[in-house]
C-alpha positions in Angstrom: 130.1 66.1 118.5 132.6 65.0 115.7 136.0 65.2 117.4 137.8 63.8 114.3 136.1 66.1 111.7 138.8 68.1 109.7 138.0 71.6 108.4 135.3 71.2 105.8 137.0 73.7 103.4 140.1 71.5 103.4 138.1 68.5 102.6 136.5 70.3 99.6 139.9 71.4 98.5 141.3 67.9 98.8 138.4 66.4 96.8 138.9 68.8 93.9 142.7 68.4 93.9 142.5 64.6 94.1 139.8 64.3 91.4 141.8 66.4 89.0 145.2 65.1 90.3 146.3 68.7 89.9 146.6 71.6 92.3 146.4 74.0 89.3 143.1 72.6 88.1 141.7 72.6 91.6 142.6 76.2 92.0 140.8 77.1 88.8 137.7 75.2 89.8 137.5 76.7 93.3 138.6 80.2 92.1 141.6 80.4 94.4 145.3 80.5 94.0 147.6 77.6 93.5 149.2 78.6 96.8 145.9 78.5 98.6 145.3 74.9 97.4 148.8 73.9 98.5 148.3 75.4 102.0 144.9 73.6 102.5 146.3 70.3 101.5 149.4 70.7 103.7 147.2 71.6 106.6 145.0 68.5 106.0 148.0 66.2 105.8 149.3 67.6 109.0 145.9 67.1 110.6 145.8 63.5 109.4 149.5 62.8 110.1 150.2 61.3 106.7 150.8 62.4 103.1 147.9 62.3 100.6 149.9 63.3 97.5 153.3 62.5 96.1 155.2 64.4 93.4 156.9 62.0 91.0 158.8 63.3 88.0 156.9 66.6 88.1 153.7 64.6 88.2 151.2 64.6 91.1 149.9 61.2 92.3 147.7 60.2 95.2 149.1 58.0 97.9 147.3 54.8 98.7 145.9 56.5 101.8 144.9 59.5 99.6 143.0 57.3 97.2 141.1 55.5 99.9 140.3 58.8 101.7 139.0 60.3 98.4 136.4 57.6 98.1 135.0 58.3 101.5 135.2 62.1 101.2 133.4 62.1 97.9 130.6 60.0 99.3 130.3 62.3 102.4 130.3 65.5 100.2 127.6 64.0 97.9 125.5 63.2 100.9 125.7 66.8 102.2 125.0 68.1 98.7 121.9 65.9 98.3 120.6 66.8 101.8 120.9 70.5 100.9 119.1 70.1 97.7 116.4 68.1 99.4 115.7 70.6 102.2 115.8 73.6 99.9 113.2 72.0 97.5 111.1 70.7 100.3 110.8 74.1 102.0 109.2 75.6 98.9 107.4 72.5 97.4 103.7 72.9 97.1 103.5 75.9 99.5 101.5 79.0 99.2 102.1 82.4 100.8 98.9 84.4 101.6 99.4 88.1 101.9 96.9 90.9 102.6 98.2 94.5 102.2 96.9 98.1 102.0 95.4 98.9 98.6 97.8 101.8 97.9 100.8 99.7 98.9 99.9 96.9 96.6 99.5 99.2 93.6 102.6 101.3 94.2 105.2 98.9 95.5 104.3 95.2 95.6 102.7 94.4 92.3 105.4 96.1 90.2 108.1 94.3 92.2 106.5 90.8 92.7 108.0 89.4 89.5 111.4 89.8 91.1 110.2 87.8 94.1 108.7 85.1 92.0 111.8 84.7 89.9 113.7 84.0 93.2 111.2 81.5 94.5 109.3 80.1 91.5 107.8 77.2 93.4 106.1 79.4 96.0 102.6 80.4 95.1 101.7 83.9 96.2 98.0 84.8 97.0 97.8 88.6 97.3 94.7 90.5 98.4 94.1 94.0 99.6 92.4 95.4 102.6 92.7 98.0 105.4 90.5 96.2 108.0 91.7 95.0 111.4 93.1 91.4 111.2 92.6 88.6 113.6 95.0 85.9 112.6 93.0 83.3 114.5 90.1 84.0 112.3 91.9 84.3 109.0 94.4 82.3 106.9 96.8 85.1 106.1 100.5 84.5 106.5 101.4 88.1 106.3 99.5 91.4 106.6 100.8 94.9 106.1 99.0 97.8 107.8 99.6 101.4 108.8 99.0 102.4 112.4 99.8 105.2 114.8 101.2 102.8 117.5 102.9 99.5 117.6 100.5 96.6 116.9 99.5 94.3 119.8 99.1 90.5 120.0 101.1 89.8 116.8 104.7 89.6 115.6 105.5 92.8 113.8 108.3 94.5 111.9 108.2 98.2 111.3 108.8 98.8 107.6 109.0 102.6 107.6 107.5 105.8 108.9 105.0 107.6 106.6 106.9 110.6 105.1 104.3 112.7 103.3 105.0 115.0 100.3 103.0 118.0 99.3 102.3 117.4 95.6 100.3 118.7 92.7 100.4 118.8 88.9 102.8 121.2 87.2 99.8 123.3 86.1 98.6 123.8 89.7 102.2 124.5 90.9 102.5 127.3 88.4 99.6 129.1 90.2 101.4 129.1 93.5 104.3 131.3 94.6 104.2 131.1 98.3 103.0 128.4 100.8 100.1 130.6 101.7 98.8 130.2 98.1 97.7 126.7 99.1 94.6 128.4 100.6 93.5 129.3 97.0 93.6 125.7 96.0 91.4 122.6 96.5 92.7 120.3 99.2 92.5 116.6 98.2 91.6 115.0 101.5 92.2 111.4 102.6 88.8 110.6 104.2 90.3 107.8 106.3 92.8 110.3 107.7 90.5 113.3 108.4 93.1 115.2 110.5 96.0 114.8 108.1 95.8 118.3 106.6 95.5 119.9 110.1 98.5 118.0 111.4 100.5 119.0 108.4 99.6 122.7 108.6 100.4 122.8 112.3 103.8 121.2 111.6 104.7 123.6 108.8 103.3 126.7 110.5 100.5 127.5 108.0 96.9 128.4 108.9 94.5 126.7 106.5 91.5 128.9 105.6 90.3 127.3 102.3 87.0 125.5 102.3 87.6 123.9 98.9 88.1 120.2 99.6 87.6 116.9 97.8 87.6 113.7 99.7 88.9 110.2 98.7 89.5 107.0 100.6 92.9 105.9 99.3 96.2 107.3 98.4 96.1 105.9 94.9 92.9 107.9 94.3 94.5 111.0 95.6 97.4 110.3 93.3 95.3 110.2 90.2 93.3 113.3 91.3 96.5 115.3 91.8 97.8 114.2 88.4 94.5 115.3 86.9 94.9 118.8 88.4 92.0 118.5 90.8 94.0 120.0 93.6 96.9 119.5 95.9 97.5 116.4 98.0 99.7 114.9 100.8 100.9 111.5 99.6 103.7 109.2 100.9 106.9 109.4 98.9 107.0 105.7 98.1 103.7 106.0 96.2 104.6 108.8 93.8 108.2 108.0 92.7 107.1 107.3 89.2 105.0 110.4 88.9 107.8 112.6 90.2 110.2 111.0 87.8 107.9 111.5 84.7 106.9 115.0 85.8 103.2 114.4 86.1 103.5 115.4 89.8 105.8 118.0 91.3 106.6 119.1 94.9 105.9 122.8 94.8 107.4 123.6 98.3 109.9 121.5 100.2 108.1 121.1 103.5 109.0 117.6 104.9 106.4 116.1 107.1 106.3 112.7 108.9 102.8 111.7 109.8 101.8 109.9 113.0 101.4 106.7 110.9 104.0 104.0 110.3 103.8 100.9 108.2 104.1 97.4 109.9 104.4 93.9 108.6 102.3 91.6 110.8 102.5 87.8 111.2 100.8 85.5 113.7 102.2 85.4 117.2 105.0 82.8 117.1 108.5 82.1 118.3 109.9 82.0 114.8 108.9 82.5 111.1 108.2 79.7 108.6 110.7 79.7 105.8 108.2 81.0 103.2 107.5 84.0 105.5 111.1 84.7 106.3 112.1 84.8 102.6 109.3 87.3 101.9 110.3 89.4 104.9 113.9 89.5 103.7 112.8 90.5 100.2 110.4 93.2 101.2 112.9 94.8 103.6 115.2 95.2 100.6 112.3 96.9 98.7 111.6 99.3 101.6 115.3 99.9 102.4 115.5 103.4 100.8 112.4 104.6 102.6 113.5 103.1 105.9 116.8 105.1 105.5 114.8 108.3 104.7 112.8 107.8 107.9 116.0 107.2 110.0 117.7 110.3 108.5 114.6 112.3 109.0 
């Protein structure tokens, strides 16, 4: 406890006003009004029970008590400033952040955005790898893992990033051949081989019976993306992965049939009571990246 500690904002105001010997210059430095400076100084003087400034012939001067107080306050503020710089630099000094994410997620979201993260934390080394295997943090050195799952992960800390909202997409050339939803049965279905029931779940949700036997299997969404762009067939792909293709027109959504799959995306960390600073800053950053898709999921 510090029973004699005045308001810190008042001390900062006093230091600026006393250093400049001017309320006007202090107001300019602190980006506040002259009146705000005057109010802070008056409050501090009342707290201390003595004047810190005198006005003599339209000139501001420090009292003897004010001069003595300034020396101590500048030393204290410099100590706080140095301590802040030290802890901020120490937290990121010679640290590495090891991240393992799903292949499609790394290609579509993380790699294009990571330069933004690096510019914020230039002293933090990021080691990014891909995978979709189960992770045992006791047997690995990963700080963060991102996976998709149909239920909440167990035995780890986790944050749900978003639901998986799938879009029915194809090339403009394929779309021109379809006029109703039933025309999908004339096309080749691009199938995610690690999600063998995805087309069946989609068709049940939208009320369409699939009868086509024309299918082409691929193991990852980024492969389905390229196949759809190449007019090999139609695909179900998460919205976050195809924003660029929808924008440049290489993929289109032929029919508006929203569908949220049973999968959600989770950020996983080792079981712990709190996050290390390097992990927390990445979590804060990636939640900003996923914010639009989290909002879509909530609204959906």
